[in-house]
SELUMLO-161722 format. One record per atom (N, C-alpha, C): x, y, z. Coordinates in steps of 0.05 Angstrom, whole numbers, plus 5000, padded with zeros to 4 digits. Atoms other than C-alpha are relative to their C-alpha. Layout:
BEGIN
XYZ;...
// end
This chain:
BEGIN
501549754999;500050025000;502450245000;498649735002;502850704984;498550185010;501749834993;501651135034;498650214987;501449725021;497251775015;501350235020;499049765000;500852415025;498550145016;502349744997;496852935072;500550244974;500249865019;495153475028;500950345021;499649764987;498554175048;498450155010;501349694992;496054845075;499250184976;499749855021;496855185013;498249934985;502450085026;490754784976;497650165020;502049954985;486354975029;500050305003;500149684996;487755735032;499550114974;500949905025;486955734958;497250024989;502550095000;480755424962;498250215010;500549844986;478955915011;499650294993;499649775017;481656554976;498050104979;501850035028;476856424914;497350005011;502550024997;470956324949;499650285021;500449704986;471757074997;500950104980;499949875026;473357324924;497550064987;503049965020;467357114891;498250135028;501149844981;463657334962;500750295008;499549714999;466658024960;498950084976;501949975034;464058104888;497550045006;502950084990;457557864907;499050365024;500549814987;457358364965;500550344989;499449775019;460358924921;497350084980;502349945017;454758854874;497550125008;501549974987;450058844925;499950315017;498949684989;452659524958;499450244976;500449925027;452659794889;496550044995;504049965014;444359634870;499550105032;501749864982;443059884940;500250275002;499349725002;446660624933;499250094980;501249915027;443660614861;496750105020;502849984991;436360564898;500550215024;498649824974;438960984955;499250274987;499249705011;440361584906;496849984983;502250015011;433361494864;498250075025;502249994982;430061474928;499750275015;499049674992;433562134949;498350194979;500249805023;431362494886;496949944993;504249925003;423062304883;500350085031;501049894976;424162474961;499250304995;499249785003;426963144937;496550074983;501849845022;421763244878;497149945018;502249944987;415663104925;499750175027;500449744984;417763534977;499350274988;500649785020;418264074920;496650044993;503050035007;411563854902;498050095024;502349924978;408163884967;500950285008;498949684990;411564554990;497750184975;502049855026;407864884914;497949995008;503150044997;401464534929;499350135026;501149804967;400664775007;500550304991;500549755004;402665484977;497850094987;502549985020;397165404923;497650025011;502049914984;392465244980;499550185015;500249744983;394065785026;499150254984;500549805023;393566224964;497549975005;502550064999;386465944958;497750125025;500949944980;384766005028;498750345005;500049634996;387066765029;497950094985;501549875015;383266954972;497149885007;502550104984;376966605007;499550195019;500649814972;377467005066;500250324992;500549755008;378567615028;497650054987;502150095015;372367434990;498250005018;501550024973;368667295055;500150385008;499749754984;371167965085;499550314979;500749825011;369568385026;502250184987;497449935000;376668475012;501350034972;499050035032;377068394934;502850104989;498149745007;380769054920;502949945011;497450064987;387168744960;501049804983;499150155015;387368174920;502850064964;499549945028;389268514854;503450075021;497149964987;396268744898;502049725007;498850264993;398467984913;501149974968;497750115018;401167914845;502049984991;497149964998;407867824841;501550005028;499149954975;408067744916;501849685002;498350264989;412267194955;497449785004;501250275000;408666534947;499849885030;498750074972;411966395015;497950115028;501449904982;407366855056;497649845014;502350034998;401966405046;500749655010;499550274989;405065745077;500250075034;499249974976;405165605155;501850025015;497250004986;412165445166;501650034972;498449975027;417165695113;502049744996;499550235004;420365145075;504050045007;497849964994;427164885089;502550034975;498049875025;433165205059;499450314990;500249715004;429665905049;502250215013;497749844998;433966415040;498250345002;501549785004;428466995042;500850124974;498949985024;429667494988;502449974984;497950045015;434367534937;500350234975;499649915017;437367854882;501249884973;499450255025;439067594807;502749835003;497350175002;446367444822;500049805035;499750144978;444667184895;498149704992;501650255006;439466744854;502349714986;498250145012;445566494813;500749805015;497850054981;448966294869;499049825020;501850164979;443865844911;501649775004;499250314998;447165244932;496849855004;501950275009;442864554925;498750055025;501850014978;436464544971;499550255002;501249654991;435365344978;498650044983;502249925012;429465704961;501150235005;500249654988;429566494956;497250124969;502849915016;424166944929;502450324989;498749865013;427967404867;498150275001;502049775008;424668074876;500850174977;500649885023;426868364811;498549924974;502550165012;423067774770;498450005017;502549994979;418067744830;499649654999;500350374997;419166934831;501149855020;498850214976;420466404878;501349884983;497250195011;427066034858;500149755021;498950254990;428865284879;502249924991;496750235020;436464974862;499149765012;499550294997;434964254860;502849825004;498150224994;439663724896;501149894982;498550205025;439963384830;498750144973;500049855018;440363874774;499849804972;500550185027;440363284727;497549844991;503750145001;432663024737;498350234987;501449845009;430763724703;500550004969;500350025033;428663794631;498050164988;501249785017;426564354585;496849934987;502450015013;419464324565;500050084979;502650265014;415864074509;502849685002;499150224995;418063344517;501849934982;497550105021;424163044481;502050184995;497749874999;427863604494;502649985017;497150114983;435163504518;501250245008;499049724982;436264224541;499849915031;499250034969;438264224616;498750235010;500149794979;435264694666;501650015021;498750024983;438964904729;498750115023;501749874977;432865224772;497349944995;502749945002;425265164784;499550255013;501549784990;421565804794;496850004995;502550015005;414666004807;499250275006;500749765001;410566634806;497350025014;502449844994;403866954834;498750084976;501549955022;399467074771;497250114997;503850035005;391867264749;499049724984;501550205012;388866654730;498750124977;501449885017;385666674664;497650054999;503449934997;378666924649;498849744986;501850205016;373466454632;498950144982;501149855032;370266624566;498350195008;502349824998;363066774590;500550205023;500749854972;365067084659;501050234993;499149675001;365867814671;500650075028;499549884970;367167814741;502649945010;498950064987;371567574793;502349804978;498950165017;378167314755;501749855020;497450184984;383067044811;502949955002;497650015006;389866914817;501049685005;498850275002;394766284812;502450025012;496850005001;401466014828;500549894979;499550205027;404165854750;502949935014;497250095002;410765514741;501650264978;498549705011;415666144717;502349854978;497150145005;421265614695;497849794981;501150195018;419565114633;501149775003;498950284987;422864564676;498149845008;501650184978;419863894703;502649874998;498750254983;422363314741;500149844975;499650235016;424762694695;501749835027;499150244981;425062024732;502649904989;498050135012;431361674723;498749685003;501150265005;430060924699;496949944996;503150065015;423061074672;500050124976;
// end
C-alpha cells in the first residue's frame, strides 16, 4: 500500500481565497445596487417635497382669496400679483433664504429657496439638477432651477366677474425620473 501524503495547507488557503473573492464580488454588487436605489429615493423625495411645498402654497393662496372674498376685500387681491407665495405657508420651507437679487439667485446652494425681488419669482435650486428637463417633451436641454410666480388666473370665456389668482410655474422645466 502506498502511503497517502496529506494535503498541504496551501490547498485549503487557495480554495478559501476563491470563495472569499466570489463573496466580495457579490457583496460589492449588492452594495452598488443599494446605493443606486438610495440615490433614486433621494431624488424622488426631493421632487415630492418641492411638489408638496408648492401645493401647500396654492392651498394657502386659495384660503387667503376665500377669506378676502368673505370679508369683502377683493380689491386687495390685485396687489398679491407678483408677491412672495411663501407668505401663505404656515412654516417656511427648509433652506429658504428670503428675498434675493439676480446674482444671489444664480449662486443658490443645492436645496435652497429664495424669492427674487426683481423678477418677482420664487426660486428653488434642486439638489439633483440632472433630473430637470426643459419642456416640451423630447427636449435635451437642461435646466438649472425651478421657479414659480403669483399671477392672475386666465378669465373664463363667459365670465365677466372675479378672475382670481394662481401660483404658476415660471420656468419651462419639469422633473424627469431616472429609470423610467
